[in-house]
ROKOLVO-118238 format. One line per 4 residues: number of its first residue (from 1); for each residue x, y, z of N, C-alpha, C. Coordinates in steps of 0.2 Angstrom, whole numbers, padded with zeros to 4 digits. Atoms other than C-alpha are relative to their C-alpha. Example, Ala and Ser with C-alpha at 12.3 -4.5 7.8 and 13.67 -1.06 7.14 Angstrom:
2
1	0004,-0006,0000,0062,-0022,0039,0004,0006,0000  -0004,-0006,-0001,0068,-0005,0036,-0004,0005,0003;
***
This chain:
162
1	0004,0004,0003,2111,0654,0341,-0001,0001,-0008  0000,-0001,0007,2111,0651,0322,-0007,0000,-0003  0006,0000,0003,2097,0655,0312,-0001,-0005,-0006  0002,0005,0006,2089,0642,0300,-0002,0004,-0006;
5	0002,-0003,0007,2087,0647,0282,-0007,-0003,-0001  0007,0002,0002,2068,0647,0277,0000,-0003,-0007  0000,0004,0006,2065,0634,0264,-0008,-0001,-0001  0008,0000,0001,2047,0636,0256,-0001,-0007,-0002;
9	0003,0007,0001,2037,0620,0255,-0002,0000,-0008  0002,0000,0007,2036,0615,0237,-0004,-0006,-0001  0004,0006,0001,2022,0604,0231,0002,-0003,-0006  -0002,0004,0006,2026,0591,0219,-0004,0000,-0006;
13	0004,0000,0006,2011,0592,0208,-0002,0008,-0002  0001,-0007,0002,2012,0612,0207,0004,0001,-0007  -0003,-0002,0005,2016,0619,0190,0001,0008,0000  -0001,-0007,0001,2024,0636,0186,-0002,0003,-0006;
17	0002,-0003,0006,2015,0647,0174,0002,0007,-0001  -0002,-0006,0002,2022,0661,0165,-0005,0005,-0004  0005,-0004,0003,2011,0676,0161,0003,0005,-0005  -0003,-0004,0005,2016,0683,0145,-0005,0005,-0004;
21	0005,-0004,0003,2001,0694,0141,0003,0007,0000  -0003,-0007,0001,2010,0711,0145,0005,0000,-0005  -0006,0000,0004,2025,0706,0135,-0003,-0001,-0007  0003,0001,0007,2013,0701,0120,-0003,0007,-0002;
25	0002,-0006,0001,2005,0718,0122,0005,0005,-0002  -0005,-0004,0001,2021,0727,0122,0003,-0001,-0008  -0002,0001,0006,2027,0718,0106,-0005,0002,-0006  0005,-0003,0005,2010,0722,0097,0000,0007,-0001;
29	-0001,-0007,0001,2012,0740,0101,0006,0002,-0004  -0007,-0001,0003,2030,0740,0095,-0001,-0002,-0008  0001,0002,0007,2024,0731,0079,-0004,0005,-0004  0005,-0005,0003,2010,0743,0075,0004,0007,-0001;
33	-0004,-0006,0001,2022,0758,0078,0005,0000,-0006  -0005,0001,0006,2035,0751,0066,-0004,0000,-0007  0003,0001,0006,2022,0747,0053,-0003,0007,-0002  0002,-0007,0001,2015,0765,0054,0005,0005,-0003;
37	-0006,-0004,0002,2032,0773,0052,0004,-0002,-0006  -0003,0003,0006,2037,0762,0037,-0004,0002,-0006  0003,-0001,0006,2034,0768,0020,0000,-0006,-0005  0000,0006,0004,2028,0754,0009,0002,0000,-0007;
41	-0001,0000,0007,2031,0760,-0008,0003,0007,-0002  -0003,-0006,0003,2040,0773,-0019,-0005,0003,-0004  0004,-0004,0004,2032,0787,-0028,0005,0003,-0006  -0004,-0003,0005,2039,0792,-0045,-0003,0007,-0002;
45	0003,-0007,0002,2037,0811,-0048,0005,0003,-0004  -0004,-0003,0005,2044,0819,-0063,0000,0008,0001  0000,-0007,-0001,2050,0837,-0061,-0004,0004,-0006  0003,-0003,0006,2040,0849,-0072,0005,0004,-0004;
49	-0004,-0004,0005,2048,0857,-0087,0001,0007,0002  -0001,-0007,-0001,2057,0873,-0083,0001,0001,0008  0000,-0001,-0007,2057,0870,-0064,0006,-0002,0003  -0006,0002,-0004,2073,0870,-0054,-0001,-0001,0007;
53	0002,0002,-0007,2069,0861,-0038,0006,0002,0005  -0006,-0001,-0005,2079,0866,-0022,0002,-0006,0002  -0003,0007,-0002,2090,0853,-0015,-0001,0000,0008  0001,0001,-0007,2088,0845,0002,0004,-0006,0002;
57	-0003,0006,-0002,2097,0832,0012,-0004,-0005,0005  0005,0004,-0004,2082,0824,0020,0000,-0008,-0003  0000,0007,0002,2081,0805,0020,-0007,-0003,0000  0007,0002,0000,2062,0804,0021,-0003,-0002,-0006;
61	0003,0002,0007,2052,0795,0008,-0006,0004,-0002  0005,-0004,0003,2040,0804,-0003,-0007,-0004,0001  0007,0003,-0001,2021,0801,0001,-0004,0003,-0006  0004,-0002,0005,2008,0802,-0012,-0006,0005,0002;
65	0005,-0005,-0002,1995,0816,-0013,-0002,0004,-0007  0001,-0005,0006,1988,0830,-0025,0006,0003,-0002  -0006,-0003,0003,2001,0837,-0036,-0001,0007,-0003  0000,-0007,0003,2004,0856,-0039,0007,0001,-0001;
69	-0006,-0002,0002,2018,0863,-0048,0000,0008,-0002  0000,-0007,0002,2023,0881,-0051,0007,0002,-0003  -0006,-0001,0003,2036,0886,-0064,0000,0007,-0002  0000,-0007,0002,2041,0903,-0071,-0005,0002,-0004;
73	0005,-0002,0005,2028,0903,-0084,-0008,-0003,0002  0007,0002,-0001,2013,0893,-0077,-0001,-0004,0007  0002,0004,-0006,2004,0885,-0062,-0004,-0006,-0002  0004,0006,0002,1998,0867,-0064,-0002,-0004,0006;
77	0002,0005,-0004,1988,0855,-0055,0000,-0006,-0003  -0001,0006,0004,1993,0838,-0060,0004,0002,-0006  -0002,-0002,0006,1996,0840,-0078,-0004,0006,-0004  0004,-0005,0003,1983,0853,-0081,0002,0007,0002;
81	-0002,-0007,-0001,1988,0871,-0083,-0006,0004,0004  0005,-0003,-0004,1978,0881,-0070,0000,0008,-0001  -0001,-0007,0000,1985,0899,-0071,0006,0002,-0003  -0006,-0003,0003,1998,0909,-0080,0004,0003,0006;
85	-0004,-0003,-0004,2013,0915,-0071,0005,0004,-0004  -0004,-0004,0003,2023,0930,-0076,0004,0004,0005  -0004,-0003,-0005,2038,0938,-0067,-0001,-0003,0007  0001,0003,-0006,2036,0925,-0053,-0006,0002,0004;
89	0006,-0002,-0004,2018,0931,-0049,-0006,-0003,-0004  0006,0004,0003,2002,0922,-0053,-0004,0006,-0003  0004,-0005,0004,1991,0931,-0066,-0006,0003,0004  0005,-0003,-0004,1979,0943,-0059,-0007,-0002,-0002;
93	0006,0003,0002,1965,0935,-0069,-0002,-0006,0004  0002,0006,-0004,1966,0919,-0058,-0001,0002,0008  0001,-0002,-0007,1966,0929,-0041,-0007,0002,0001  0006,-0002,-0003,1950,0931,-0032,0000,0008,0001;
97	0000,-0007,-0001,1946,0950,-0032,-0002,0002,0007  0002,-0002,-0007,1939,0949,-0014,0006,-0003,0005  -0005,0003,-0005,1954,0939,-0007,0007,0000,-0005  -0006,0000,0004,1972,0943,-0014,0004,-0006,0000;
101	-0004,0006,-0001,1979,0926,-0008,-0004,-0006,-0003  0004,0006,0002,1965,0915,-0016,0000,-0001,-0007  -0001,0001,0007,1968,0907,-0033,-0006,-0005,-0002  0007,0004,0001,1950,0902,-0039,0001,-0006,-0004;
105	0000,0006,0004,1955,0890,-0053,0003,-0006,0003  -0004,0006,-0004,1967,0880,-0042,-0005,-0003,0005  0005,0003,-0005,1953,0879,-0028,-0005,-0004,-0004  0005,0004,0003,1941,0873,-0041,0002,-0007,-0002;
109	-0003,0007,0001,1953,0859,-0047,0001,-0004,0006  -0001,0004,-0007,1957,0854,-0029,-0007,-0003,0002  0007,0003,-0002,1938,0852,-0026,-0002,-0006,-0004  0001,0006,0004,1936,0841,-0041,0004,-0006,0002;
113	-0005,0005,-0002,1951,0831,-0035,-0003,-0004,0006  0003,0003,-0006,1942,0829,-0018,-0006,-0005,-0002  0005,0005,0001,1927,0821,-0026,0002,-0006,-0004  -0002,0006,0004,1936,0810,-0038,0005,-0005,0003;
117	-0005,0005,-0003,1950,0803,-0027,-0001,0001,0008  0002,0000,-0007,1942,0801,-0010,0006,-0002,0005  -0006,0003,-0004,1957,0790,-0003,0005,0005,0001  -0005,-0005,-0001,1970,0803,-0007,-0002,0007,0003;
121	0003,-0007,-0002,1959,0818,-0003,0000,0000,0008  0001,0001,-0007,1956,0811,0015,0007,0002,0004  -0006,-0002,-0004,1975,0813,0019,0002,0007,0000  -0001,-0007,0000,1975,0831,0014,0007,0002,-0002;
125	-0007,-0001,0002,1992,0830,0007,0001,0003,-0007  -0002,-0003,0007,1999,0840,-0008,0008,0000,-0001  -0007,0000,0002,2016,0837,-0016,0000,0007,-0005  0000,-0007,0003,2021,0855,-0021,0007,0001,-0003;
129	-0006,-0002,0003,2035,0858,-0034,0000,0007,-0002  -0001,-0007,0001,2041,0875,-0035,0007,0002,-0002  -0006,-0002,0002,2055,0883,-0044,0004,0004,0006  -0004,-0002,-0006,2069,0888,-0032,0000,0008,0000;
133	0000,-0008,0000,2068,0907,-0037,-0007,0003,0001  0007,-0002,-0001,2049,0908,-0034,0000,0003,0007  0000,-0003,-0006,2046,0921,-0021,-0005,-0003,0005  0004,0003,-0005,2038,0916,-0004,-0008,0003,-0001;
137	0007,-0003,0001,2023,0928,-0008,-0004,-0004,-0005  0004,0004,0005,2018,0918,-0023,-0001,-0007,0003  0001,0007,-0003,2021,0901,-0014,-0006,0000,0005  0005,0000,-0005,2010,0907,0000,-0007,0000,-0002;
141	0007,0000,0003,1995,0910,-0011,-0002,-0007,-0002  0002,0007,0001,1996,0892,-0017,-0001,-0004,0006  0001,0003,-0007,1998,0886,0001,-0007,0002,0003  0007,-0002,-0003,1983,0896,0006,-0006,-0003,-0003;
145	0006,0002,0004,1972,0891,-0008,-0001,-0008,0001  0000,0007,-0001,1977,0872,-0005,-0003,-0001,0007  0002,0002,-0007,1973,0873,0014,-0008,0002,0000  0007,-0002,0000,1956,0882,0010,-0004,-0006,-0004;
149	0003,0006,0004,1952,0867,-0002,0000,-0006,0004  0000,0007,-0004,1955,0854,0012,0007,-0003,-0001  -0006,0003,0000,1973,0851,0009,0006,0004,0004  -0005,-0003,-0004,1983,0857,0024,0007,-0002,0000;
153	-0007,0003,-0001,1998,0845,0023,0003,0001,-0006  -0003,-0002,0006,2009,0853,0010,0007,-0003,0001  -0006,0003,0000,2025,0843,0006,0004,0003,-0006  -0004,-0003,0005,2038,0853,-0004,0005,-0005,-0003;
157	-0004,0005,0004,2047,0842,-0017,0007,0004,-0001  -0007,-0002,0002,2066,0844,-0018,0004,-0005,-0003  -0004,0005,0003,2080,0836,-0026,0005,-0003,0006  -0005,0002,-0005,2092,0825,-0016,0007,0003,-0001;
161	-0006,-0004,0000,2107,0835,-0012,0005,-0002,0006  -0004,0001,-0005,2122,0834,-0001,0001,0006,0004;
***
């Protein structure tokens, strides 16, 4: 006995509706992800006089933030000299006597920056230019002070190299 194939009854006045809500949600999430990961603009950053930046092969775009630079002779916040540097060490007059890693004048300038530039301060980002010969102990003092002032996201500035 041969089986008959089941043929569903099709109503002539019935329309087929495609539910695209979940597909729309997926594309919306994808769009938001791509917009967040896309850098919208370039930042012009001039190296500080006397600073030889290390080279890097990264392809990431530079983000804006507070700008700190340390050269063999001085520590600067933006274009303002904050402390003297001698023999790749920050001058003892700028170091807090109670905390050997805390640079008081830098902390004060970062606090002023917090009040004056709320939009950039909320990101907590610092663009840090340091001479390639600066020892880590000196860099650590700057990083420690910046994090104490509310800037934990430190971005080291390098030159594009191969």
